[in-house]
mmCIF file as gemmi writes it, N, C-alpha and C atoms, coordinates in Angstrom:
data_model
loop_
_atom_site.group_PDB
_atom_site.id
_atom_site.type_symbol
_atom_site.label_atom_id
_atom_site.label_alt_id
_atom_site.label_comp_id
_atom_site.label_asym_id
_atom_site.label_entity_id
_atom_site.label_seq_id
_atom_site.pdbx_PDB_ins_code
_atom_site.Cartn_x
_atom_site.Cartn_y
_atom_site.Cartn_z
_atom_site.occupancy
_atom_site.B_iso_or_equiv
_atom_site.pdbx_formal_charge
_atom_site.auth_seq_id
_atom_site.auth_asym_id
_atom_site.pdbx_PDB_model_num
ATOM 1 N N . MET Axp A 1 ? 23.841 11.269 -0.532 1 0 ? 1 A 1
ATOM 2 C CA . MET Axp A 1 ? 22.643 10.63 -0.041 1 0 ? 1 A 1
ATOM 3 C C . MET Axp A 1 ? 21.475 11.598 -0.168 1 0 ? 1 A 1
ATOM 4 N N . GLY Axp A 2 ? 20.791 11.499 -1.247 1 0 ? 2 A 1
ATOM 5 C CA . GLY Axp A 2 ? 19.644 12.38 -1.443 1 0 ? 2 A 1
ATOM 6 C C . GLY Axp A 2 ? 18.762 11.839 -2.543 1 0 ? 2 A 1
ATOM 7 N N . ARG Axp A 3 ? 18.194 12.742 -3.295 1 0 ? 3 A 1
ATOM 8 C CA . ARG Axp A 3 ? 17.259 12.328 -4.342 1 0 ? 3 A 1
ATOM 9 C C . ARG Axp A 3 ? 17.94 11.576 -5.479 1 0 ? 3 A 1
ATOM 10 N N . GLY Axp A 4 ? 19.205 11.814 -5.685 1 0 ? 4 A 1
ATOM 11 C CA . GLY Axp A 4 ? 19.918 11.145 -6.777 1 0 ? 4 A 1
ATOM 12 C C . GLY Axp A 4 ? 20.376 9.744 -6.439 1 0 ? 4 A 1
ATOM 13 N N . ASP Axp A 5 ? 20.34 9.365 -5.161 1 0 ? 5 A 1
ATOM 14 C CA . ASP Axp A 5 ? 20.814 8.053 -4.716 1 0 ? 5 A 1
ATOM 15 C C . ASP Axp A 5 ? 19.652 7.062 -4.709 1 0 ? 5 A 1
ATOM 16 N N . LYS Axp A 6 ? 19.663 6.128 -5.66 1 0 ? 6 A 1
ATOM 17 C CA . LYS Axp A 6 ? 18.558 5.167 -5.786 1 0 ? 6 A 1
ATOM 18 C C . LYS Axp A 6 ? 18.518 4.142 -4.65 1 0 ? 6 A 1
ATOM 19 N N . ARG Axp A 7 ? 19.554 4.112 -3.808 1 0 ? 7 A 1
ATOM 20 C CA . ARG Axp A 7 ? 19.575 3.148 -2.708 1 0 ? 7 A 1
ATOM 21 C C . ARG Axp A 7 ? 18.848 3.657 -1.467 1 0 ? 7 A 1
ATOM 22 N N . THR Axp A 8 ? 18.511 4.942 -1.443 1 0 ? 8 A 1
ATOM 23 C CA . THR Axp A 8 ? 17.807 5.495 -0.283 1 0 ? 8 A 1
ATOM 24 C C . THR Axp A 8 ? 16.322 5.624 -0.586 1 0 ? 8 A 1
ATOM 25 N N . ARG Axp A 9 ? 15.52 5.748 0.46 1 0 ? 9 A 1
ATOM 26 C CA . ARG Axp A 9 ? 14.061 5.872 0.295 1 0 ? 9 A 1
ATOM 27 C C . ARG Axp A 9 ? 13.713 7.127 -0.504 1 0 ? 9 A 1
ATOM 28 N N . LYS Axp A 10 ? 14.349 8.231 -0.185 1 0 ? 10 A 1
ATOM 29 C CA . LYS Axp A 10 ? 14.069 9.492 -0.881 1 0 ? 10 A 1
ATOM 30 C C . LYS Axp A 10 ? 14.431 9.379 -2.368 1 0 ? 10 A 1
ATOM 31 N N . GLY Axp A 11 ? 15.534 8.694 -2.651 1 0 ? 11 A 1
ATOM 32 C CA . GLY Axp A 11 ? 15.957 8.49 -4.037 1 0 ? 11 A 1
ATOM 33 C C . GLY Axp A 11 ? 14.989 7.606 -4.806 1 0 ? 11 A 1
ATOM 34 N N . LYS Axp A 12 ? 14.472 6.601 -4.143 1 0 ? 12 A 1
ATOM 35 C CA . LYS Axp A 12 ? 13.513 5.696 -4.791 1 0 ? 12 A 1
ATOM 36 C C . LYS Axp A 12 ? 12.194 6.406 -5.069 1 0 ? 12 A 1
ATOM 37 N N . ILE Axp A 13 ? 11.75 7.257 -4.148 1 0 ? 13 A 1
ATOM 38 C CA . ILE Axp A 13 ? 10.529 8.027 -4.366 1 0 ? 13 A 1
ATOM 39 C C . ILE Axp A 13 ? 10.722 8.959 -5.561 1 0 ? 13 A 1
ATOM 40 N N . PHE Axp A 14 ? 11.89 9.61 -5.629 1 0 ? 14 A 1
ATOM 41 C CA . PHE Axp A 14 ? 12.202 10.532 -6.737 1 0 ? 14 A 1
ATOM 42 C C . PHE Axp A 14 ? 12.264 9.783 -8.069 1 0 ? 14 A 1
ATOM 43 N N . ALA Axp A 15 ? 12.866 8.585 -8.07 1 0 ? 15 A 1
ATOM 44 C CA . ALA Axp A 15 ? 13.007 7.797 -9.292 1 0 ? 15 A 1
ATOM 45 C C . ALA Axp A 15 ? 11.723 7.051 -9.646 1 0 ? 15 A 1
ATOM 46 N N . GLY Axp A 16 ? 10.833 6.872 -8.657 1 0 ? 16 A 1
ATOM 47 C CA . GLY Axp A 16 ? 9.585 6.146 -8.879 1 0 ? 16 A 1
ATOM 48 C C . GLY Axp A 16 ? 9.782 4.65 -8.933 1 0 ? 16 A 1
ATOM 49 N N . SER Axp A 17 ? 10.775 4.143 -8.193 1 0 ? 17 A 1
ATOM 50 C CA . SER Axp A 17 ? 11.037 2.705 -8.192 1 0 ? 17 A 1
ATOM 51 C C . SER Axp A 17 ? 10.759 2.121 -6.811 1 0 ? 17 A 1
ATOM 52 N N . PHE Axp A 18 ? 10.69 0.798 -6.749 1 0 ? 18 A 1
ATOM 53 C CA . PHE Axp A 18 ? 10.422 0.091 -5.506 1 0 ? 18 A 1
ATOM 54 C C . PHE Axp A 18 ? 11.51 -0.939 -5.266 1 0 ? 18 A 1
ATOM 55 N N . GLY Axp A 19 ? 11.66 -1.351 -4.018 1 0 ? 19 A 1
ATOM 56 C CA . GLY Axp A 19 ? 12.665 -2.36 -3.68 1 0 ? 19 A 1
ATOM 57 C C . GLY Axp A 19 ? 12.656 -2.637 -2.191 1 0 ? 19 A 1
ATOM 58 N N . LYS Axp A 20 ? 13.804 -3.076 -1.677 1 0 ? 20 A 1
ATOM 59 C CA . LYS Axp A 20 ? 13.933 -3.437 -0.266 1 0 ? 20 A 1
ATOM 60 C C . LYS Axp A 20 ? 13.706 -2.216 0.629 1 0 ? 20 A 1
ATOM 61 N N . THR Axp A 21 ? 14.237 -1.078 0.222 1 0 ? 21 A 1
ATOM 62 C CA . THR Axp A 21 ? 14.112 0.145 1.015 1 0 ? 21 A 1
ATOM 63 C C . THR Axp A 21 ? 12.71 0.726 0.943 1 0 ? 21 A 1
ATOM 64 N N . ARG Axp A 22 ? 12.053 0.539 -0.203 1 0 ? 22 A 1
ATOM 65 C CA . ARG Axp A 22 ? 10.703 1.085 -0.406 1 0 ? 22 A 1
ATOM 66 C C . ARG Axp A 22 ? 9.807 -0.003 -0.984 1 0 ? 22 A 1
ATOM 67 N N . PRO Axp A 23 ? 9.271 -0.892 -0.142 1 0 ? 23 A 1
ATOM 68 C CA . PRO Axp A 23 ? 8.409 -1.965 -0.648 1 0 ? 23 A 1
ATOM 69 C C . PRO Axp A 23 ? 7.092 -1.426 -1.193 1 0 ? 23 A 1
ATOM 70 N N . GLN Axp A 24 ? 6.574 -2.101 -2.209 1 0 ? 24 A 1
ATOM 71 C CA . GLN Axp A 24 ? 5.354 -1.642 -2.87 1 0 ? 24 A 1
ATOM 72 C C . GLN Axp A 24 ? 4.114 -1.94 -2.047 1 0 ? 24 A 1
ATOM 73 N N . GLY Axp A 25 ? 4.081 -3.055 -1.355 1 0 ? 25 A 1
ATOM 74 C CA . GLY Axp A 25 ? 2.942 -3.387 -0.505 1 0 ? 25 A 1
ATOM 75 C C . GLY Axp A 25 ? 1.771 -3.901 -1.318 1 0 ? 25 A 1
ATOM 76 N N . LYS Axp A 26 ? 0.764 -4.416 -0.61 1 0 ? 26 A 1
ATOM 77 C CA . LYS Axp A 26 ? -0.429 -4.96 -1.266 1 0 ? 26 A 1
ATOM 78 C C . LYS Axp A 26 ? -1.515 -3.903 -1.293 1 0 ? 26 A 1
ATOM 79 N N . LYS Axp A 27 ? -2.197 -3.805 -2.415 1 0 ? 27 A 1
ATOM 80 C CA . LYS Axp A 27 ? -3.316 -2.873 -2.532 1 0 ? 27 A 1
ATOM 81 C C . LYS Axp A 27 ? -4.582 -3.581 -2.086 1 0 ? 27 A 1
ATOM 82 N N . LYS Axp A 28 ? -5.384 -2.903 -1.29 1 0 ? 28 A 1
ATOM 83 C CA . LYS Axp A 28 ? -6.635 -3.477 -0.805 1 0 ? 28 A 1
ATOM 84 C C . LYS Axp A 28 ? -7.707 -3.336 -1.876 1 0 ? 28 A 1
ATOM 85 N N . ASN Axp A 29 ? -8.471 -4.392 -2.064 1 0 ? 29 A 1
ATOM 86 C CA . ASN Axp A 29 ? -9.575 -4.384 -3.021 1 0 ? 29 A 1
ATOM 87 C C . ASN Axp A 29 ? -10.79 -3.792 -2.318 1 0 ? 29 A 1
ATOM 88 N N . THR Axp A 30 ? -11.042 -2.507 -2.541 1 0 ? 30 A 1
ATOM 89 C CA . THR Axp A 30 ? -12.112 -1.814 -1.819 1 0 ? 30 A 1
ATOM 90 C C . THR Axp A 30 ? -13.492 -2.302 -2.242 1 0 ? 30 A 1
ATOM 91 N N . ALA Axp A 31 ? -13.663 -2.697 -3.487 1 0 ? 31 A 1
ATOM 92 C CA . ALA Axp A 31 ? -14.959 -3.176 -3.964 1 0 ? 31 A 1
ATOM 93 C C . ALA Axp A 31 ? -15.317 -4.491 -3.277 1 0 ? 31 A 1
ATOM 94 N N . ASN Axp A 32 ? -14.336 -5.36 -3.1 1 0 ? 32 A 1
ATOM 95 C CA . ASN Axp A 32 ? -14.573 -6.657 -2.478 1 0 ? 32 A 1
ATOM 96 C C . ASN Axp A 32 ? -14.869 -6.499 -0.986 1 0 ? 32 A 1
ATOM 97 N N . THR Axp A 33 ? -14.149 -5.654 -0.283 1 0 ? 33 A 1
ATOM 98 C CA . THR Axp A 33 ? -14.368 -5.494 1.154 1 0 ? 33 A 1
ATOM 99 C C . THR Axp A 33 ? -15.711 -4.837 1.439 1 0 ? 33 A 1
ATOM 100 N N . ALA Axp A 34 ? -16.17 -3.954 0.575 1 0 ? 34 A 1
ATOM 101 C CA . ALA Axp A 34 ? -17.467 -3.31 0.756 1 0 ? 34 A 1
ATOM 102 C C . ALA Axp A 34 ? -18.597 -4.324 0.589 1 0 ? 34 A 1
ATOM 103 N N . ALA Axp A 35 ? -18.443 -5.254 -0.337 1 0 ? 35 A 1
ATOM 104 C CA . ALA Axp A 35 ? -19.466 -6.265 -0.58 1 0 ? 35 A 1
ATOM 105 C C . ALA Axp A 35 ? -19.563 -7.224 0.605 1 0 ? 35 A 1
ATOM 106 N N . THR Axp A 36 ? -18.429 -7.61 1.187 1 0 ? 36 A 1
ATOM 107 C CA . THR Axp A 36 ? -18.458 -8.53 2.315 1 0 ? 36 A 1
ATOM 108 C C . THR Axp A 36 ? -18.991 -7.838 3.567 1 0 ? 36 A 1
ATOM 109 N N . ALA Axp A 37 ? -18.785 -6.541 3.699 1 0 ? 37 A 1
ATOM 110 C CA . ALA Axp A 37 ? -19.298 -5.803 4.852 1 0 ? 37 A 1
ATOM 111 C C . ALA Axp A 37 ? -20.82 -5.723 4.811 1 0 ? 37 A 1
ATOM 112 N N . GLU Axp A 38 ? -21.4 -5.655 3.627 1 0 ? 38 A 1
ATOM 113 C CA . GLU Axp A 38 ? -22.855 -5.599 3.488 1 0 ? 38 A 1
ATOM 114 C C . GLU Axp A 38 ? -23.5 -6.929 3.862 1 0 ? 38 A 1
ATOM 115 N N . ASN Axp A 39 ? -22.848 -8.046 3.525 1 0 ? 39 A 1
ATOM 116 C CA . ASN Axp A 39 ? -23.417 -9.369 3.752 1 0 ? 39 A 1
ATOM 117 C C . ASN Axp A 39 ? -23.231 -9.87 5.18 1 0 ? 39 A 1
ATOM 118 N N . LYS Axp A 40 ? -22.436 -9.189 5.977 1 0 ? 40 A 1
ATOM 119 C CA . LYS Axp A 40 ? -22.156 -9.614 7.342 1 0 ? 40 A 1
ATOM 120 C C . LYS Axp A 40 ? -23.361 -9.333 8.231 1 0 ? 40 A 1
ATOM 121 N N . PRO Axp A 41 ? -23.818 -10.314 9.004 1 0 ? 41 A 1
ATOM 122 C CA . PRO Axp A 41 ? -24.955 -10.069 9.902 1 0 ? 41 A 1
ATOM 123 C C . PRO Axp A 41 ? -24.54 -9.177 11.066 1 0 ? 41 A 1
ATOM 124 N N . GLU Axp A 42 ? -25.443 -8.317 11.495 1 0 ? 42 A 1
ATOM 125 C CA . GLU Axp A 42 ? -25.146 -7.394 12.576 1 0 ? 42 A 1
ATOM 126 C C . GLU Axp A 42 ? -25.351 -8.08 13.918 1 0 ? 42 A 1
ATOM 127 N N . ASN Axp A 43 ? -24.526 -7.711 14.885 1 0 ? 43 A 1
ATOM 128 C CA . ASN Axp A 43 ? -24.621 -8.266 16.233 1 0 ? 43 A 1
ATOM 129 C C . ASN Axp A 43 ? -25.579 -7.408 17.045 1 0 ? 43 A 1
ATOM 130 N N . LYS Axp A 44 ? -26.746 -7.969 17.376 1 0 ? 44 A 1
ATOM 131 C CA . LYS Axp A 44 ? -27.768 -7.195 18.102 1 0 ? 44 A 1
ATOM 132 C C . LYS Axp A 44 ? -27.836 -7.699 19.541 1 0 ? 44 A 1
ATOM 133 N N . GLU Axp A 45 ? -27.126 -7.01 20.413 1 0 ? 45 A 1
ATOM 134 C CA . GLU Axp A 45 ? -27.144 -7.386 21.833 1 0 ? 45 A 1
ATOM 135 C C . GLU Axp A 45 ? -27.496 -6.201 22.681 1 0 ? 45 A 1
């Protein structure tokens, strides 16, 4: 159970693969979120 074992998280990081143990996840679109933050009206209270 180490870097050579593709079924463990450490092994997947070493091999550069993704799966159940190491999900890839969603990447946030930084350009889109910055544009929507500019157009949002500020709350002035």
